[in-house]
Structure formats: C-alpha cells, structure tokens
KEKE-3310 file (N, C-alpha, C; in steps of 0.2 Angstrom, whole numbers, plus 5000, padded with zeros to 4 digits):
npx = (5336:5341:5350:5346:5350:5339:5338:5339:5337:5340:5332:5324:5323:5315:5319:5316:5313:5320:5331:5336:5338:5349:5361:5360:5364:5377:5383:5384:5391:5403:5406:5406:5414:5428:5428:5430:5445:5451:5451:5460:5471:5473:5473:5484:5495:5507:5503:5510:5522:5519:5519:5531:5535:5538:5550:5559:5560:5563:5579:5582:5585:5595:5605:5609:5613:5628:5628:5640:5652:5663:5662:5656:5665:5666:5654:5651:5652:5642:5630:5633:5631:5619:5611:5615:5605:5593:5593:5595:5587:5575:5576:5574:5563:5557:5557:5555:5537:5535:5529:5520:5512:5504:5500:5490:5481:5465:5464:5475:5481:5479:5474:5463:5466:5481:5479:5475:5485:5495:5492:5487:5501:5505:5497:5502:5514:5512:5509:5519:5529:5546:5554:5549:5550:5566:5568:5566:5572:5589:5587:5585:5596:5607:5615:5617:5620:5614:5602:5595:5593:5586:5574:5571:5566:5559:5548:5545:5536:5523:5520:5522:5518:5502:5499:5505:5495:5484:5486:5483:5474:5468:5467:5466:5453:5455:5468:5473:5461:5463:5476:5479:5468:5474:5484:5493:5502:5500:5511:5516:5505:5505:5517:5514:5502:5498:5510:5515:5505:5507:5521:5521:5519:5521:5536:5535:5530:5542:5550:5544:5540:5558:5560:5554:5561:5571:5571:5568:5576:5586:5582:5585:5594:5594:5590:5598:5602:5611:5619:5617:5608:5616:5625:5618:5610:5620:5629:5614:5612:5626:5624:5628:5624:5627:5631:5621:5614:5621:5619:5607:5607:5613:5603:5591:5598:5600:5587:5583:5592:5585:5571:5573:5578:5570:5559:5563:5565:5552:5546:5550:5547:5534)
npy = (5237:5232:5222:5213:5207:5197:5192:5176:5172:5178:5194:5206:5223:5233:5251:5270:5283:5295:5291:5279:5289:5296:5286:5287:5297:5299:5288:5291:5304:5301:5295:5304:5313:5302:5304:5319:5318:5312:5316:5326:5317:5315:5326:5330:5323:5311:5304:5301:5295:5284:5273:5267:5263:5252:5247:5254:5255:5241:5244:5253:5242:5232:5243:5242:5230:5219:5224:5236:5233:5235:5250:5244:5244:5258:5262:5258:5267:5274:5268:5264:5277:5278:5268:5272:5284:5279:5272:5281:5291:5283:5281:5297:5302:5291:5293:5307:5305:5296:5303:5311:5301:5300:5312:5311:5306:5299:5294:5296:5310:5326:5335:5343:5353:5350:5338:5342:5351:5338:5329:5338:5339:5326:5325:5334:5329:5317:5321:5325:5321:5312:5313:5325:5333:5331:5339:5354:5350:5352:5364:5371:5368:5363:5353:5334:5321:5326:5332:5320:5313:5320:5320:5308:5307:5314:5311:5299:5304:5306:5295:5282:5290:5289:5276:5270:5279:5275:5262:5265:5269:5259:5248:5238:5244:5237:5235:5247:5254:5247:5249:5262:5263:5258:5269:5274:5285:5296:5295:5283:5274:5275:5271:5255:5249:5254:5253:5242:5235:5240:5240:5229:5232:5245:5240:5234:5242:5251:5244:5240:5254:5259:5248:5253:5264:5262:5258:5273:5282:5277:5286:5298:5305:5310:5324:5327:5325:5314:5299:5283:5285:5298:5293:5286:5296:5303:5295:5290:5305:5305:5295:5281:5267:5256:5255:5262:5250:5241:5250:5250:5234:5237:5241:5230:5221:5227:5232:5218:5211:5219:5218:5204:5205:5214:5204:5193:5202:5208:5191:5189:5197:5196)
npz = (5672:5689:5699:5711:5730:5739:5754:5753:5738:5723:5713:5700:5698:5695:5690:5694:5683:5682:5687:5681:5668:5673:5671:5659:5655:5661:5654:5640:5641:5645:5634:5625:5633:5628:5614:5612:5617:5611:5600:5602:5604:5591:5584:5587:5582:5572:5559:5551:5553:5562:5552:5547:5561:5566:5559:5560:5576:5576:5567:5578:5588:5583:5580:5593:5599:5597:5616:5622:5631:5637:5642:5654:5669:5669:5674:5687:5696:5697:5695:5708:5714:5711:5718:5727:5731:5728:5740:5754:5754:5751:5767:5772:5766:5770:5785:5788:5782:5790:5808:5801:5796:5808:5813:5800:5804:5810:5822:5828:5828:5836:5833:5822:5815:5813:5808:5794:5788:5788:5779:5769:5767:5763:5754:5744:5741:5733:5723:5715:5702:5705:5695:5690:5704:5705:5693:5700:5710:5707:5700:5710:5721:5712:5701:5702:5715:5728:5724:5718:5729:5737:5731:5728:5741:5745:5737:5743:5755:5751:5749:5756:5768:5768:5765:5776:5788:5785:5788:5802:5805:5807:5814:5828:5840:5851:5861:5861:5871:5883:5886:5891:5900:5910:5913:5907:5896:5883:5873:5878:5876:5861:5859:5863:5861:5847:5837:5837:5831:5818:5814:5806:5796:5792:5790:5777:5767:5767:5762:5750:5745:5743:5732:5724:5721:5717:5703:5699:5703:5692:5684:5685:5681:5670:5670:5676:5690:5692:5695:5686:5675:5670:5662:5652:5647:5643:5633:5621:5618:5611:5601:5606:5606:5607:5619:5626:5627:5635:5648:5651:5652:5665:5673:5673:5678:5690:5694:5694:5707:5716:5718:5722:5735:5741:5743:5749:5763:5764:5766:5777:5786:5788)
capx = (5334:5345:5348:5347:5347:5334:5337:5345:5339:5339:5328:5325:5317:5315:5322:5314:5315:5327:5337:5340:5341:5357:5365:5362:5368:5384:5387:5386:5394:5410:5408:5412:5422:5432:5430:5436:5452:5455:5452:5464:5476:5477:5476:5492:5500:5510:5502:5515:5530:5517:5520:5535:5539:5540:5556:5563:5562:5570:5584:5587:5590:5598:5613:5611:5616:5630:5630:5648:5654:5669:5663:5657:5669:5665:5647:5652:5653:5637:5625:5634:5628:5611:5608:5615:5601:5586:5591:5596:5582:5571:5577:5576:5557:5552:5557:5549:5532:5533:5528:5517:5506:5503:5497:5484:5476:5459:5460:5482:5481:5482:5470:5461:5472:5487:5478:5474:5490:5500:5485:5488:5510:5505:5497:5507:5520:5510:5505:5522:5532:5550:5557:5549:5554:5572:5570:5565:5580:5592:5590:5589:5602:5612:5614:5620:5618:5611:5597:5592:5592:5580:5569:5565:5565:5550:5542:5540:5533:5517:5516:5522:5511:5495:5499:5503:5490:5479:5486:5484:5467:5463:5471:5461:5455:5458:5472:5472:5458:5466:5483:5473:5462:5480:5484:5498:5501:5499:5518:5517:5500:5508:5524:5513:5498:5499:5515:5516:5498:5506:5526:5521:5515:5527:5542:5533:5529:5548:5554:5541:5545:5563:5561:5551:5563:5578:5567:5563:5583:5589:5583:5584:5599:5590:5589:5607:5601:5615:5618:5616:5607:5618:5631:5613:5608:5625:5629:5610:5618:5630:5621:5631:5617:5628:5632:5614:5611:5624:5618:5599:5607:5616:5600:5588:5600:5599:5581:5581:5593:5582:5565:5574:5579:5564:5554:5565:5566:5545:5547:5558:5542:5527)
capy = (5235:5230:5217:5215:5203:5196:5186:5170:5176:5188:5197:5212:5228:5242:5257:5277:5283:5298:5287:5276:5295:5299:5285:5286:5304:5300:5285:5299:5311:5297:5293:5311:5314:5299:5308:5325:5317:5305:5322:5330:5316:5312:5332:5333:5315:5315:5298:5296:5294:5279:5271:5262:5262:5244:5246:5262:5254:5235:5247:5254:5238:5231:5245:5239:5224:5219:5228:5237:5230:5240:5253:5242:5247:5265:5262:5256:5273:5280:5263:5264:5281:5276:5264:5276:5291:5275:5270:5286:5296:5282:5282:5301:5300:5285:5298:5313:5301:5291:5308:5314:5297:5298:5318:5314:5297:5301:5289:5299:5314:5329:5340:5344:5358:5346:5335:5346:5350:5332:5328:5343:5338:5319:5324:5338:5325:5312:5322:5327:5316:5313:5318:5332:5336:5333:5348:5358:5354:5354:5370:5377:5365:5362:5347:5331:5318:5327:5333:5316:5309:5326:5320:5303:5308:5321:5308:5295:5306:5304:5286:5281:5290:5287:5268:5269:5284:5270:5255:5267:5270:5251:5247:5235:5247:5234:5238:5256:5255:5242:5253:5272:5262:5255:5276:5276:5292:5293:5291:5274:5271:5275:5263:5250:5248:5258:5252:5235:5236:5244:5237:5222:5238:5249:5238:5231:5250:5256:5241:5241:5261:5258:5245:5257:5271:5262:5260:5281:5284:5277:5289:5307:5308:5312:5328:5332:5322:5313:5291:5280:5293:5303:5290:5283:5300:5306:5289:5292:5308:5304:5289:5278:5264:5251:5260:5261:5245:5241:5253:5245:5228:5234:5243:5228:5220:5229:5229:5208:5211:5221:5213:5198:5208:5216:5201:5191:5206:5206:5187:5189:5202:5195)
capz = (5681:5695:5700:5719:5735:5746:5758:5747:5733:5719:5711:5697:5701:5693:5691:5694:5679:5682:5688:5670:5661:5676:5670:5651:5655:5660:5649:5636:5646:5645:5627:5623:5635:5625:5609:5613:5620:5605:5594:5604:5602:5586:5580:5590:5582:5564:5558:5546:5556:5564:5548:5547:5564:5569:5552:5566:5583:5574:5567:5583:5593:5580:5583:5602:5597:5607:5620:5620:5641:5637:5649:5660:5673:5670:5676:5694:5704:5694:5697:5715:5718:5712:5724:5739:5730:5732:5746:5755:5750:5754:5771:5774:5764:5779:5791:5787:5780:5797:5808:5793:5794:5815:5812:5798:5803:5812:5830:5834:5827:5842:5833:5816:5809:5812:5801:5787:5788:5786:5774:5763:5767:5758:5743:5738:5739:5729:5716:5709:5700:5706:5690:5690:5710:5702:5691:5702:5713:5702:5696:5719:5724:5708:5701:5709:5719:5734:5722:5716:5736:5741:5727:5729:5747:5743:5734:5745:5760:5753:5746:5763:5773:5764:5768:5783:5791:5783:5791:5809:5806:5803:5820:5833:5847:5862:5866:5864:5877:5889:5888:5892:5906:5914:5914:5904:5891:5876:5870:5877:5869:5853:5859:5867:5856:5839:5836:5839:5826:5812:5811:5798:5786:5790:5786:5773:5763:5767:5755:5742:5741:5741:5726:5716:5722:5713:5698:5700:5704:5687:5675:5688:5679:5663:5671:5680:5697:5698:5697:5681:5671:5667:5658:5647:5644:5638:5627:5618:5614:5608:5596:5604:5607:5610:5625:5628:5629:5642:5655:5650:5654:5673:5676:5671:5684:5697:5698:5698:5714:5722:5716:5725:5741:5745:5743:5757:5766:5768:5770:5782:5792:5787)
cpx = (5338:5346:5348:5347:5343:5334:5340:5344:5338:5333:5329:5319:5322:5318:5320:5319:5319:5333:5343:5343:5347:5359:5366:5365:5375:5389:5386:5389:5401:5413:5409:5416:5431:5434:5432:5442:5455:5455:5457:5473:5477:5477:5485:5496:5500:5511:5507:5522:5527:5518:5524:5540:5542:5549:5559:5565:5566:5576:5586:5590:5594:5607:5613:5614:5625:5632:5639:5649:5659:5668:5658:5658:5666:5658:5646:5650:5643:5632:5626:5631:5618:5606:5608:5609:5591:5584:5592:5589:5576:5570:5575:5565:5552:5553:5556:5540:5532:5530:5520:5512:5503:5498:5489:5480:5470:5459:5469:5483:5477:5476:5471:5466:5480:5485:5478:5481:5494:5498:5488:5497:5509:5502:5500:5513:5518:5509:5510:5529:5541:5554:5556:5550:5563:5575:5570:5573:5584:5593:5589:5596:5606:5615:5617:5616:5613:5601:5591:5589:5587:5574:5564:5563:5558:5546:5537:5536:5527:5512:5517:5517:5507:5495:5499:5497:5485:5479:5483:5480:5463:5462:5464:5460:5455:5462:5474:5469:5462:5472:5480:5471:5469:5482:5491:5495:5501:5505:5518:5510:5504:5513:5519:5506:5494:5506:5518:5510:5503:5514:5526:5521:5519:5533:5540:5533:5536:5550:5549:5545:5553:5565:5558:5554:5571:5580:5570:5572:5585:5590:5583:5591:5600:5592:5595:5607:5605:5613:5617:5614:5608:5621:5624:5611:5614:5624:5619:5610:5624:5631:5625:5627:5621:5631:5625:5612:5616:5619:5609:5602:5608:5608:5591:5589:5599:5594:5580:5584:5587:5575:5567:5575:5575:5557:5555:5566:5558:5543:5549:5550:5538:5526)
cpy = (5232:5225:5215:5207:5201:5192:5183:5169:5181:5191:5205:5217:5234:5246:5262:5278:5291:5297:5281:5282:5296:5296:5284:5294:5303:5295:5289:5302:5308:5296:5301:5315:5310:5303:5312:5321:5314:5312:5327:5327:5315:5321:5333:5325:5314:5307:5295:5292:5285:5272:5263:5264:5258:5246:5248:5257:5245:5237:5249:5248:5233:5235:5243:5236:5221:5224:5229:5237:5231:5247:5251:5247:5255:5267:5259:5259:5276:5274:5264:5272:5283:5274:5267:5284:5286:5276:5276:5291:5292:5283:5291:5302:5295:5289:5303:5310:5298:5299:5311:5308:5294:5305:5316:5306:5301:5302:5291:5306:5320:5335:5340:5349:5354:5339:5335:5348:5346:5328:5331:5340:5331:5322:5330:5334:5321:5316:5326:5320:5314:5316:5324:5337:5336:5338:5353:5361:5353:5360:5376:5374:5363:5353:5342:5326:5318:5329:5327:5312:5312:5322:5313:5301:5313:5317:5304:5296:5304:5297:5282:5283:5292:5280:5270:5274:5279:5264:5256:5265:5264:5248:5241:5240:5245:5236:5242:5257:5253:5246:5260:5267:5260:5262:5277:5282:5292:5292:5284:5268:5270:5269:5257:5248:5249:5254:5245:5233:5233:5240:5231:5230:5242:5249:5237:5239:5252:5252:5243:5248:5260:5252:5248:5261:5267:5262:5270:5283:5283:5282:5298:5308:5314:5320:5332:5332:5316:5303:5289:5285:5295:5301:5288:5290:5305:5301:5289:5301:5312:5298:5283:5269:5257:5250:5261:5256:5243:5245:5252:5239:5229:5237:5239:5221:5218:5229:5221:5209:5214:5221:5206:5199:5209:5210:5195:5195:5205:5200:5188:5193:5199:5189)
cpz = (5683:5693:5707:5723:5739:5747:5754:5741:5729:5713:5705:5699:5698:5693:5691:5689:5679:5686:5685:5667:5666:5671:5662:5651:5656:5657:5643:5638:5645:5637:5624:5623:5630:5617:5607:5615:5614:5601:5594:5603:5595:5581:5582:5588:5575:5563:5556:5547:5560:5560:5547:5554:5569:5564:5561:5572:5581:5574:5576:5588:5591:5582:5591:5602:5595:5610:5622:5632:5642:5643:5654:5666:5674:5674:5681:5697:5701:5696:5704:5720:5716:5714:5730:5736:5730:5738:5752:5754:5753:5761:5775:5771:5770:5784:5794:5787:5791:5804:5807:5794:5801:5815:5807:5800:5807:5824:5831:5832:5832:5841:5826:5811:5809:5808:5795:5786:5783:5780:5766:5760:5762:5752:5739:5738:5734:5724:5710:5710:5705:5699:5688:5698:5709:5699:5692:5709:5712:5702:5706:5721:5718:5706:5703:5711:5724:5730:5720:5724:5739:5736:5727:5735:5749:5742:5738:5750:5755:5751:5753:5769:5774:5768:5773:5790:5791:5789:5801:5808:5804:5811:5825:5839:5854:5863:5869:5868:5882:5889:5890:5897:5912:5916:5912:5898:5885:5872:5873:5877:5864:5854:5859:5865:5850:5834:5834:5830:5822:5811:5805:5792:5788:5786:5779:5766:5764:5763:5751:5742:5739:5736:5722:5717:5719:5706:5695:5699:5697:5682:5680:5684:5672:5665:5676:5687:5699:5694:5685:5673:5668:5663:5655:5643:5639:5631:5621:5614:5609:5601:5598:5608:5610:5619:5632:5631:5635:5648:5655:5655:5663:5674:5676:5677:5690:5698:5698:5705:5718:5725:5724:5734:5746:5747:5749:5762:5768:5768:5776:5790:5794:5792)
residu = (MET:PRO:LEU:THR:GLN:THR:SER:ASP:LYS:TYR:GLU:TRP:GLN:ARG:ARG:GLU:ARG:ASN:GLN:GLN:LEU:ALA:ILE:TRP:ALA:GLY:TRP:PHE:ALA:GLY:ILE:VAL:LEU:PHE:LEU:ILE:CYS:TRP:LYS:VAL:ILE:SER:ASP:ASN:THR:ILE:TRP:GLU:PHE:LEU:ALA:ASP:ALA:GLY:VAL:GLN:GLY:LEU:SER:LEU:ILE:ASP:ARG:MET:ILE:PRO:PRO:ASP:PHE:SER:ILE:THR:GLY:SER:LEU:MET:LEU:PRO:LEU:TRP:ASP:THR:LEU:ASN:ILE:ALA:THR:ILE:GLY:THR:ALA:LEU:GLY:VAL:ALA:MET:ALA:PHE:PRO:MET:ALA:PHE:LEU:ALA:ALA:ARG:ASN:THR:THR:PRO:HIS:PRO:VAL:MET:ARG:GLY:PHE:ALA:LEU:ALA:VAL:ILE:VAL:SER:SER:ARG:SER:ILE:ASN:ALA:LEU:ILE:TRP:ALA:MET:LEU:LEU:VAL:THR:ILE:VAL:GLY:PRO:GLY:VAL:PHE:ALA:GLY:ILE:MET:ALA:ILE:ALA:LEU:ARG:SER:ILE:GLY:PHE:VAL:GLY:LYS:LEU:LEU:TYR:GLU:ALA:ILE:GLU:GLU:ILE:HIS:PRO:GLU:PRO:VAL:GLU:ALA:ILE:THR:ALA:SER:GLY:ALA:SER:ARG:THR:GLN:VAL:LEU:ALA:TRP:SER:VAL:TRP:PRO:GLN:ILE:LEU:PRO:ALA:PHE:VAL:GLY:THR:ALA:ILE:TYR:ARG:TRP:ASP:ILE:ASN:ILE:ARG:GLU:SER:THR:VAL:LEU:GLY:LEU:VAL:GLY:ALA:GLY:GLY:ILE:GLY:LEU:GLN:MET:ASN:ALA:ALA:ILE:ASN:ASN:LEU:ALA:TRP:GLY:GLN:VAL:ALA:THR:VAL:PHE:VAL:LEU:ILE:PHE:GLY:THR:VAL:ILE:ILE:SER:GLU:TRP:VAL:SER:ALA:LYS:VAL:ARG:GLY:ALA:THR:SER)
# end
C-alpha cells in the first residue's frame, strides 16, 4: 500500500489488484533481465584470469615505478596537440551547437520540422562516443590532429546543444513578451530577451564541455587521431612501462590544471 499525503498528514491507501500485479511483474522482469545479463557476462569471462589479477596489477605498477621522466621534453608537443584538439574541437562544437539549440527549443524554433531536424542532430551526436567518431574520421580524412579536432567537435554538439536548448525552454517569458510588444523583430527579441537569460548557462556549459574534452582528447591518439595518446600507445606496445607512467603523470597534471581553470571561469561568470 502506498503512503500518500492528504492535507497535512499521511495516510495508507490500498492499491488495486491489477496495479499491484503490474508492480510485481515489473520487479520479476527486472530480476530475470539481471540474471540473463549476468549469465552472458559469466559465459564470456575467463574466471581463471581473475584469480591472480591483484598480483598482476601490483606487478604492472611495480614496472611503472619510477616514471621515465627523460622523455618529458619529447612529450610537450604531443601534449600541446592534445590541448589544441580539446580547445579547437570544443569551439567548433559550441559554434555548431548554438544554432541547433535555438532550432530545437520549442519557444524559439521557426518550424516543427526544423525542430525535428535539430533534435536528430543533437541525439545523433550524443549517441556516438568521441573515440568512435575518431575511428570513423581517421578512416575518412586520415590520421592526425584534424581527425581528433573533428571528433571532439561532433561529440560536443549533442552535449552543448541539449543543455542549451533546455536552458532556452526554461527562460522567463515576461522579457520576451515585453520586447515583442514593443515591435521588435525576431532577431532583436532573441538578442535582447533570450540571449541575456541563457548567457550564464551557455558559458558554463561550454567551459564544462571543454573540461570533459581535455580528458577525452588524451585517448584519441590510441586510434590515430593525434595528441599524447599516440605516445602512450607506442609506449604500451613497446612495454616501456616507465614511459607509460610519465604519460599518465602529464595527463593527470593537465586534467588538474583544466579543472582549476574551468572552476575559475565558471566562478567568474556565475
């Protein structure tokens, strides 16, 4: 029996038979699905390998200590490429997501067909991981930084577009109505009533996405999309675990700095 509130007190109300049976059927279906998934995972897992996983993990960490900092100088250019991939890719993604957000928002879209198109673009972008975008683009445009930039940009469209169009739909209607009543054009309404209300959300979303893209761009090199991931992949293939540790240290430091920068920018714009 569910607990419901009536006025200032709570009362127990009896569920109908069909409603209770539906709830039990839902729980039963969930348990069955969990057991099926567990069986599939179990059948495809070599449990013998897990027996000494702790020993193997400690052995790998032991081989990575101390890091080989002698290669730090040679990693600066790939690290710079990684930062450029994240920054330029984020800028392109935000630039493409901006009009898509206005087309997708119910209160600013010019036509339902345009809204459907924008939503399809946003959902398509969010459905594909940046690493998969990179794999596709490396095949199309070849390996290198350009493929990484475009992968980050295409992935960012969905994230930025979704958060921004939701922010547009949640704006206060009074400023829009006031400026519209003064005879302003559609462009002027967007510029003077919609844009000021979504500016903090726009800046915060863009900075947050850049922070995420710093992390994602570090692994794009594993599929040939440029950046420090190329050096990490080469070190792993050569079993040079000291060099792998150095790459990890640089990536960790870069992520910490990006966290600090994004926090400062969000604090300044809030």
